[in-house]
C-alpha positions in Angstrom: 44.9 57.0 -58.2 45.8 58.6 -61.6 48.9 60.7 -61.1 52.0 60.7 -63.3 54.6 58.2 -62.2 58.3 58.1 -63.2 59.8 55.0 -61.6 63.6 54.9 -61.9 65.1 51.6 -60.6 68.7 50.5 -60.2 69.7 47.2 -61.6 71.7 46.3 -58.5 69.3 47.8 -55.9 69.2 45.5 -52.8 66.3 47.3 -51.2 63.9 46.8 -54.1 64.9 44.5 -56.9 64.4 45.4 -60.5 61.7 42.8 -60.7 59.8 44.3 -57.8 60.1 47.7 -59.3 58.8 46.4 -62.6 55.9 44.8 -60.8 55.1 48.1 -59.1 55.2 49.8 -62.4 52.9 47.3 -64.1 50.4 47.7 -61.3 50.4 51.5 -61.6 47.8 53.5 -63.6 48.7 55.6 -66.6 50.5 58.0 -67.2 53.6 56.1 -66.2 57.2 55.7 -67.3 59.8 53.1 -66.2 63.6 53.3 -66.5 66.0 50.7 -65.2 69.5 52.0 -64.8 72.2 49.5 -65.6 74.8 49.1 -62.9 73.1 51.4 -60.4 72.0 50.4 -56.9 69.5 52.3 -54.7 70.9 55.8 -54.1 73.4 56.2 -56.9 71.2 56.4 -60.0 72.3 59.9 -60.8 76.0 58.9 -60.6 75.6 56.1 -63.1 73.8 58.1 -65.8 73.9 61.8 -64.9 72.9 63.3 -68.3 70.2 60.7 -69.0 68.9 60.9 -65.5 68.6 64.7 -65.7 67.1 64.6 -69.2 64.4 62.0 -68.2 63.5 63.7 -65.0 63.2 67.2 -66.5 61.2 65.8 -69.5 58.9 64.0 -67.0 58.4 67.1 -64.9 57.8 69.3 -67.9 55.2 66.9 -69.4 53.5 66.3 -66.1 53.2 70.0 -65.2 52.0 70.9 -68.7 49.2 68.4 -68.3 48.2 69.8 -64.8 44.6 71.0 -64.3 44.6 74.5 -65.7 41.4 75.3 -63.9 42.9 74.3 -60.5 45.8 76.6 -61.2 43.5 79.4 -62.2 41.5 79.0 -59.0 44.7 79.3 -56.9 45.9 82.5 -58.5 43.4 84.9 -56.7 44.2 83.3 -53.4 48.0 83.6 -54.0 47.5 87.2 -55.1 45.5 88.1 -52.0 48.1 86.5 -49.7 50.9 88.4 -51.5 48.9 91.7 -51.1 48.4 91.1 -47.4 52.1 90.5 -46.9 52.9 93.7 -48.8 50.3 95.7 -46.9 51.5 94.4 -43.5 55.1 95.4 -44.5 54.0 98.8 -45.6 52.1 99.4 -42.3 55.0 98.0 -40.2 57.5 100.4 -41.7 55.4 103.5 -41.7 53.9 103.5 -45.1 55.3 104.1 -48.6 57.9 106.8 -49.1 
């Protein structure tokens, strides 16, 4: 599978060791990023490096979404527009038309 991966691992994680996380990262396909958080365990990654955590996560999401298949997005727009128009139409009909 070729999907973007951001693997953030805590140095003191007892559920998945840093070595296990690194092995998972090495086995993954590109595009991928790895970040080991010094001092963090499993669920406290944000607490140990709040600004860096947010910066890396937002950069990853921006990069991944930018690279998304534009054609797939374009194909979904007519469907979304149709659904929205159906909702609007049903609301207009339910409340007696536009005033």
